[in-house]
N, C-alpha and C positions, 0 to 999 in steps of 0.2 A: 414779758420786755418791761423793764421799770420804765416809768412816766419820763418823757423826755421833754426838756425844755431848750431850744434853740436862739440863743442870744446875738443879733447881730448889731454892734453899735454902728451908726452909720451919720456921718456930715456930709450933706451935699452929694448922696450916693444915687440920684433920681434915675441918672443913666443905668445903671447896674442891676437895680434893686427889683425890678420887675421879673426880669428873666429868671433871678436870682430864687427869689421867691415861690415861682412857680415850680422851679427845680425841686426845692424843698418841699412842698406840697407834693409833688410827686412819688418821691422818695419816701416821706413822713406824714401821711396825711393826719394822724393823728398826733402828731407832737405838737406841743406849745412853742408858737413861733412868736419870740418879741424883737423888735425893731424900738433900738433907743435913739431916738432923734436929737442929736446933740448940737442943737441950736442950726438947724439946716435954715438957709435962706433959699433953698430952692422947695419943691413941691414932693420931697423924700418922704414926708409923713403921709401925705394924702395917698401915693402911690403904694404903702405900705399898708393902710388903711383898706383901701381895694381891693387888694390880696389878700385880705382877711386875716393879715397878723394883728398884734396887740401892741399900740404903739406908745411909748413914753418919750413925751418931749418935754426937752428942757428949753427954757426961756432963753438961755444964751450956751455958748458953747463952752465946756465944762473939762473938757479933755477924753482920751479916748479911754482910759482906767475909770473916770468916775462914770463913765456910760458902762461899764462891764459892772461895776457896784450896782448900779441900779435897776439893772435886768437881773441881777443874781437875786437882789432882794425880792424882787417881783415874781421871780418865777416858782413855778410851784413843784416842777420835775425832781424826779431822784437823781436825775443825771442831768448835767447841765453841760451844751454845747457852747462852745465861741469859737465866731468865725467871723471872716470880714465881709462887710457887704459890698465890695466893689468887684466882686467877681472873682478874686484871683482863687478861693477855694471850692473844689468840687465838691458837691453835695455828695457824691456817690463815694468820697471817701470816709462819709461820717460811719458807714457801717464797720470801716477798719478799725476806727477809733475803738467804736463801741466793744469790738470784741475782742481789744485787749483789756478795758475793763471787766468783761467777761473772765477773762483769764487771770484776774486776781488783783491788777492794777489800780491803782486810785487815779489818776492821772494819766493822759494819752495824747502824746503831744504831734501834730504832724510836722514832720521835719523835712524844709527844704532842700534841696539840693543845689550843686553850683549853678544848674542852667535857670532855676525859679530864681534868683536872686535880682532885684530891680536893676542893679548895676555892679560894676567892678568892684567901685569903693562901699556901696554896702554889704558885698559879698564878703570882701576882707575884714571889714568891721566886724561883722558875724561870728567870722572865724576867731577873731582874736575874743569875742566876749564865748564863744562856746569853751575855747582852751581854757581861759581864765576859770569858768564855773565849774570845768572839769577838774581843774587842779583843787578848786575850794573844797567840791563836794566830795571826792574821791569816786565819783561815778561820771561815765562818758555822757556828756550832755552834746546833743546832735543837733539840736537847734534853740537856743535860749530865748531867741526874742520872737520866734512863732505864735501868732495868734490865733490858730488853728487847733483847738485841745477841746477833750472831753473830760470833764471830772466828773467825780460824785459830789451832788451838792453840798450834802452836809459836812464833807472834810473843805471844800473849798471855802466856804463862809465863817470858818474858824480864823481866816487871815482876810478878812474882808478890810479889817482897820489897818491892815498893813500895807495894802495896795496903795499907791499913788495913784494921781487922779491924770497923768499924763500917758506916756507910749509904752513906760518900762512896765506895766502891770504885769506882763507874761515874765519878765525875768524875778521880778517878786513873787511870783506864783510859784517859779520853777523851786526857788532855794527855798521858800518856805517847806514845799512838800519834801525835799529831800533833806532837810534841817529837820523835821518832825517823821523822819522815817517812813514817810508816807512812797511805796514804790510808784515808779513813774516811767511807762513805757513810751519810744518813738516810734514812729510810723512813717517811712518813706514817702513823700508826697510829691507832687508837681505842681507847682503854685504857676498859675496862669498872668500874663501880664493885665495890670490891674484897669479899670474899665474909669476914665476920667483922671482928674488931675491928684496928683498924690498932695497929701496934707505934710507932708514929711518935709522940712528946709534944711541942707546938707550944712550950715554955719550953726545956725541954731541949736539944731536936732544934735548934730556933731557934740557940740559942747557937752550936752545932756547927755546924750552917751557915755561919755567920756565921765562924768560923774557918776552913772549908773556902775561903771568898774569898780570903783569905789565903794559905793553901795552895796556891793554882791560881796565883797570880801567883808565888809561890816555887819552886812546883816547874817551873813552864813555862820563865818567862824573869823573875829577880829584879829586874833593871835596871827594868824596866817599871813596877815597884812601887817600887823605891828612889830612882830619879830622881826623879819627881815630888816626892817626900818631900823630898829633897836639897835640889831647887829652891825648894819652898817656906818652907825655913828661910832659904833663902840670902836671898831677897826680902825675908824678913821681915826677917832680920839687917842686910840693907843700908837697906831702908826707916828701920828705927829707927837706925841710924846719919848717914843724910841728915836726918832730924827732930831727933837729938839736937846733929848738928854745926851746922845751922842756928839753932838756937833756944838751945843753950848752949855751942857751939864744944868741944864733947867726944865722946870716944870712950867710951861706956859699956859695962860689963860684960854687960849684955844683948845687946849687938849682939855682942860678943863669943862670948859662950855661942851664939848663935844660927847666928853665920858656923861656928861651930867645929861643931855638931851636922850644919850640911851636909856639912862634909867627911866627918867620921865616918859618915853615912847612906852618902852615895856611896861610901866606900870599903868598909862593909860589902855593899852592892851589888855592886861588883866583885868581890869574894870569893866571895858568894854564887853571882854567875852560872858562875864556875871551877868552884863544886863543882858546880853543876848540868850543866854540861859533862861532867866526868867521871864523873856516874851515867849519864848516858846513852849515855857512851863503849861503843861495840860493835866487838869485832875481826872484821875480815874486810872 
């Protein structure tokens, strides 16, 4: 079995951390367990140290993604397992993720069912993200935002510079693996209700997740976003021109503006596509 590193980003998770670490030790006593304390104001770090975990403490909160990156840099294992420290994820499911890596996949993701979503709104939002990501990649994406995943360390570290510091690291990670033709598998899991208070805020993070939708498109294949927009402007401009020509026998400024916008948006999409290709270019 390759050396295993289990990384848990934690912010004020003292209530859930002790039993979770005990279960992890019971299942994987030889695994490297890293708790990244993301500026907690409770005794999260002390509890993790008492349980025998390696603790990386941040002086202030830098975000979930920043904690993931810190843990990945410090880990020495060939395989990295990321899971939440709030008690939602079952350590017994790690074996099922690792089994997928043994089958030849480079990343295995725990896919939550409808009954595992924190709320109806969150479930609907995740459904939209999954459908959008599936359309962008051409592969079925069952859970784009799941934080429970096992990856090959060398492959994951290729994309550390792309990962944001906030909550959208799973999105970026998933799209990067698909874009680089690294096989991704999904394993159905049941996520328990978290212990303690959620750090996600509906309005603030709702706007952030809306921006993620556009980031997904521009990160993976920009033309799939820009071309429909360009085509929309072109059809509006053509329709406006036909209307004004038939009714007034003239070509209006609005038609010129819409047709020009179609050309500009399309050219921006082409440039973005080339930048994306360079971003994912690998040697060898």
